[in-house]
N, C-alpha and C positions, 0 to 999 in steps of 0.2 A: 500404586502408581501416583506420581506427583499431581497435585491439583492445579499447578501452573506450568506453562511452558518454560523450558530452560532458557538461560541467558542468550545462548547462540540463536535459538529459534526466534526469540523476541527481537533480538537485534536485526536478524535477517528480515523478519516480517516488516518492521518499521522502515528499514532502509529501502526494501523493495516497494513498499507502499508509497513512500515519498517520491521515488523515481517514477513509479507508474503514474501518479497524479501529475508530476512534472511532464512526463512523456505525453499524456493525453492532452494536456493544455498546449504543449508545444506542437503536437501533431495537427490539431485543429487550427492553430494559429498559422502554421506554415502554409496551409492551403491557399491563403490570400496573399502570400508573398509575391511581389513582382519579380520577373526574371532580370530586370535591370535595376540598379547597376550590376554588372557581372560579378559573381563571387558571393554576393550577399545570400541569395537563395541556396547556393551550393554549400556555403559554410554552415548554415543552420540545418540543412539536410544531413550533413556529416555529423553534427552534434546529435541530431535525432537518432541516426544510425548507431552512434557510439553508445548512447544511453540504452537503446534497445538491446544491443548485444550484451551490455553489462547486466541488464535485467534478466536476460535469458540464462546467462552463466550463474547469476545468483540464485535463480529459481532452481536450476539443476543442482546446485550445491545444497539448497534447502531440502530438496527432495531426498538427496543422499543422506543428509543429516537426520531427516525424519524417519528413515528406515531404522537407524540405530537408536533413535530417541523418539518413541511413540508419543503422540500428543495425549494430554489428559482426557479422560472420558467426559462425554457430555452429561449434564445432570439428568438423573432419572425422571425428573418431572417434565422434561421436554417431550412433547408428542413425537411418536415414531416418524410421522410424515415430515416433521420439521428436521429431525436428525438426518433423514434420507435426503431432504432438499439441501441441507447444509453440506453434506458430503458430495452431492452431485455438483453443486455450484463451485465448491473448492476444486473438484477435479477439472471442471470446465475452465476455471480461471487459470489453474496451473498449465493445462494443455495449451490454452490460448497464449499465455505469456511465453511459452517455449516456441510455439509455432510462429508467432508474430515476427520475431527477429530472423528466424530462418527464412520465412517468405520474403522479408525485406532484403535479406542478403542475396537471395536468389534473384529477386527483381533487379537489384543493383548490378548483378553479374551479367545481366542481359543488356547492358548499356555500355557505351565506349568510355565511361567515366570511371576513375579509380575509386575503390572503396577504402575509406580511411577510418581508423579506430583511434579517435583523439589524436589525429595527425599521423598515425602509423599506417602506412599503406598495406592493406591486406592482400593475400594472393588473389590474383585475377585469373579465373579458370573458364569464364563464360565467353560469350560472343555477343555481338550487337544483333539482338533479335527483338524488334519493337513489339511483335505480337505476344511473345512470351512475357515481355516486360509489362504490357497492358494486363495480361492475365494475372500476374503476380500482384500488380497494383490493385486490381479488383478484389482479390482475396485478402490483401493487406487491409484494404478499407473495410471489408466485411468483418475481419477480425478486430479492427479498431472499434467498430460499433459494438461488437459482442463484449469486448473487454470493458468498454464504458458502461454498458448495462450491468455486467456482472459486478463491477466495482461499486456502482450505485446500490445494487441489491446488498452487497456485502456491508457497506456502510450503514444502510438502513437497518439491516438485521442486527448489527453490532449496537446501534443506538437503542433498538428495541430491547435487547438484553440488558442494557445499562439503565434505561429510564423506565421501562414498563415491567419487564419480567423481574429484574433485579436478582438474577440467579447466579451471579458471579462469573458468567461466561466471558463478559467483556474484560473483567479484571485479570483473567488468566493470561492475556497477552499484553497487559499493561506493564511497562517498566516500573521497577520498585521506586525509582526516583520520583516518578509522577504520582505514585500512590502516597509516598511520604509528603510530597508537596500538597496534594489534595487534602490529606489528613490535617496538615498544618493550617491551611486556610480554613478548613471546616472548624477546627478548634478556635481559630481567631474570631470566627463569626458566631460561635456559640455564646449566648449571653451567660455571663458569670453572675452568680448570686452576690449581691452587695452585702457587706458585713453590717449586721444590725447594731445599732448604737444603744447602749444601756441608758435608760432614763436617769437623769441626775436626781439625787435625793433632794427634797425640799428642805433647805436649811433655814432655821429661824433667823429673821433679820437681826443683825447686831445692833446694840444700843450704845 
């Protein structure tokens, strides 16, 4: 089995990671958006919904890809409880990233406003139900808090493998370009031995 993830898995990982970090920042920032002028808050909410649906689709595609392309094994030096914790946190993160856009879509379906995916109006099958909308909003907020905590744990664990354990787990998901650039800068910072100069022979003074 390969020691690194394949290029498709690495690309999906970093694209989803960038979108999730953007989505978390955007989601918390939108809570303080005023409802006036009209259209400003709705526009950002539609962007938020579009990014969320994109994340859900990408996560589903990554899970399908993972079935046919198993991840590399964890190092044997990793304690069993850490391996189980890593699998559990990954499972929770995948589940939350799939459930979150579904709950958001359901909540938007219980309002009189259209659901837009980057400007494209999606099918509207729900009805105006404020109580169901509030329920979905509460679940959505709880999932947002869970995803924020899981992402923080994931980043902390990755940095621990990179800086403390140094067991190669972090490098398995690192793109080759970043590895090459890191090696280049490391070589540039490595002090190079200076060439030693041979002493000049003492020549007798000329008369």
